[in-house]
VOBA-1610 file (N, C-alpha, C; in pm, whole numbers, padded with zeros to 5 digits, always signed):
BEGIN
Met+00350-02106+01070Met+00328-01978+01003Met+00178-01947+00999Thr+00144-01824+01029Thr+00005-01780+01031Thr-00042-01748+00889Glu-00160-01795+00857Glu-00217-01762+00726Glu-00265-01618+00726Glu-00265-01558+00609Glu-00311-01421+00593Glu-00410-01414+00478Thr-00508-01324+00491Thr-00612-01308+00390Thr-00626-01161+00356Leu-00631-01129+00228Leu-00658-00992+00184Leu-00808-00979+00157Val-00866-00872+00209Val-01009-00849+00192Val-01030-00706+00145Asp-01100-00689+00033Asp-01135-00556-00016Asp-01265-00514+00052Val-01267-00391+00103Val-01384-00341+00174Val-01423-00203+00122Glu-01548-00168+00144Glu-01597-00033+00115Glu-01659+00018+00245Ile-01612+00134+00290Ile-01649+00188+00419Ile-01750+00302+00404Thr-01852+00302+00490Thr-01946+00413+00500Thr-01928+00472+00640Pro-01871+00593+00651Pro-01849+00654+00783Pro-01974+00722+00838Asn-01964+00772+00960Asn-02070+00848+01027Asn-02200+00770+01045Ser-02190+00641+01069Ser-02307+00557+01093Ser-02340+00559+01243Lys-02459+00514+01278Lys-02496+00509+01420Lys-02423+00399+01494Thr-02391+00289+01424Thr-02321+00177+01486Thr-02222+00118+01387Phe-02126+00040+01440Phe-02036-00036+01355Phe-02111-00159+01308Ala-02108-00187+01179Ala-02178-00305+01127Ala-02115-00353+00997Val-02101-00484+00986Val-02063-00545+00859Val-02193-00572+00786Ile-02216-00500+00676Ile-02343-00505+00604Ile-02356-00631+00520Gly-02247-00669+00455Gly-02251-00787+00370Gly-02156-00771+00253Tyr-02161-00865+00163Tyr-02071-00867+00048Tyr-02144-00816-00074Asp-02084-00719-00143Asp-02142-00663-00265Asp-02084-00740-00384Glu-02167-00820-00448Glu-02123-00901-00562Glu-02073-00816-00679Trp-02135-00701-00698Trp-02099-00617-00812Trp-01961-00555-00796Thr-01932-00498-00678Thr-01801-00434-00657Thr-01697-00532-00602Lys-01742-00650-00563Lys-01654-00752-00505Lys-01588-00702-00376Arg-01666-00629-00295Arg-01614-00573-00170Arg-01709-00603-00054Leu-01651-00620+00063Leu-01727-00633+00186Leu-01768-00492+00228Arg-01896-00471+00257Arg-01945-00338+00295Arg-01952-00327+00446Ile-01894-00218+00499Ile-01886-00196+00643Ile-01928-00054+00676Lys-02010-00039+00780Lys-02046+00094+00831Lys-01968+00117+00960Val-01916+00239+00976Val-01842+00274+01097Val-01898+00402+01157Lys-01887+00414+01289Lys-01934+00534+01358Lys-01840+00651+01335Gly-01711+00623+01326Gly-01610+00727+01316Gly-01619+00811+01190Gln-01567+00933+01204Gln-01558+01022+01090Gln-01426+00996+01017Pro-01423+01025+00888Pro-01299+01004+00813Pro-01200+01118+00834Leu-01176+01153+00959Leu-01084+01261+00995Leu-00976+01208+01089Lys-00852+01240+01059Lys-00739+01204+01146Lys-00733+01054+01177Gly-00779+00971+01085Gly-00769+00826+01100Gly-00869+00763+01196Lys-00971+00837+01240Lys-01068+00782+01336Lys-01141+00661+01279Ala-01188+00672+01156Ala-01261+00559+01095Ala-01166+00440+01075Asn-01043+00465+01034Asn-00947+00356+01013Asn-00917+00283+01144Lys-00901+00357+01252Lys-00875+00294+01382Lys-00994+00208+01425Glu-01114+00259+01401Glu-01234+00184+01436Glu-01244+00054+01356Ile-01214+00062+01227Ile-01219-00057+01140Ile-01126-00165+01193Thr-01000-00129+01216Thr-00902-00230+01259Thr-00936-00285+01397Lys-00979-00199+01489Lys-01012-00243+01625Lys-01134-00335+01625Glu-01243-00293+01562Glu-01368-00370+01564Glu-01355-00503+01490Leu-01290-00500+01373Leu-01274-00625+01297Leu-01179-00721+01368Ser-01076-00668+01433Ser-00984-00753+01509Ser-01060-00828+01619Glu-01147-00755+01689Glu-01227-00817+01795Glu-01327-00917+01738Leu-01390-00882+01628Leu-01491-00969+01567Leu-01431-01098+01513Ile-01317-01086+01448Ile-01255-01202+01382Ile-01160-01275+01476Gly-01102-01204+01572Gly-01007-01266+01663Gly-00868-01277+01602Ala-00834-01179+01516Ala-00704-01179+01450Ala-00662-01035+01422Asp-00533-01014+01400Asp-00484-00880+01366Asp-00537-00838+01230Val-00573-00709+01220Val-00622-00652+01094Val-00541-00526+01065Leu-00486-00518+00944Leu-00408-00402+00902Leu-00465-00347+00772Ile-00461-00216+00757Ile-00502-00154+00630Ile-00377-00144+00545Val-00376-00214+00430Val-00257-00216+00345Val-00272-00128+00221Lys-00396-00085+00193Lys-00419+00000+00076Lys-00545+00082+00100Gly-00542+00210+00062Gly-00660+00294+00071Gly-00675+00367+00203Gln-00564+00405+00264Gln-00568+00475+00393Gln-00663+00595+00392Lys-00667+00668+00280Lys-00749+00789+00273Lys-00865+00774+00176Ser-00910+00652+00157Ser-01019+00624+00063Ser-01128+00544+00133Ser-01249+00548+00078Ser-01355+00464+00134Ser-01339+00319+00088Lys-01261+00299-00016Lys-01231+00165-00066Lys-01092+00126-00016Lys-01086+00020+00062Lys-00961-00021+00126Lys-00934-00169+00103Thr-00808-00206+00121Thr-00770-00346+00122Thr-00714-00375+00261Leu-00769-00478+00325Leu-00727-00515+00459Leu-00648-00645+00454Leu-00547-00654+00539Leu-00472-00778+00558Leu-00517-00833+00692Ile-00575-00952+00690Ile-00623-01016+00812Ile-00537-01138+00837Arg-00482-01146+00957Arg-00391-01257+00990Arg-00470-01378+01036Ala-00544-01434+00941Ala-00623-01556+00961Ala-00653-01614+00824Ser-00689-01740+00819Ser-00721-01803+00691Ser-00853-01748+00638Ala-00871-01758+00508Ala-00994-01712+00445Ala-01115-01784+00504Glu-01101-01913+00532Glu-01211-01990+00591Glu-01247-01937+00729Glu-01146-01906+00809Glu-01170-01855+00945Glu-01237-01718+00939Val-01193-01632+00847Val-01254-01500+00830Val-01401-01514+00793Lys-01432-01599+00696Lys-01571-01620+00653Lys-01656-01672+00769Lys-01601-01769+00842Lys-01674-01829+00953Lys-01708-01724+01059Arg-01612-01642+01094Arg-01634-01540+01199Arg-01730-01430+01152Leu-01722-01391+01025Leu-01810-01284+00975Leu-01953-01333+00956Asn-01972-01461+00937Asn-02108-01515+00916Asn-02184-01537+01045Arg-02123-01513+01158Arg-02193-01528+01287Arg-02297-01423+01305
//
């Protein structure tokens, strides 16, 4: 059985590049910048595609489809997610 990890994120759209900025201790969310606009799911598609490639696992948005604050389900262990994001 594959391990799964829930990750709360805060998205900033319309950036020049896709980037994982870091973890915000105050909001307890991973901060991510995306190039896509928050229109017709463009930013959401970019988040799932880029993070899937970065982490090497499936990424699904399970909460916050139309919000800048989202919860992601990543099909990997928490340790694996941390290891891949810290590269």
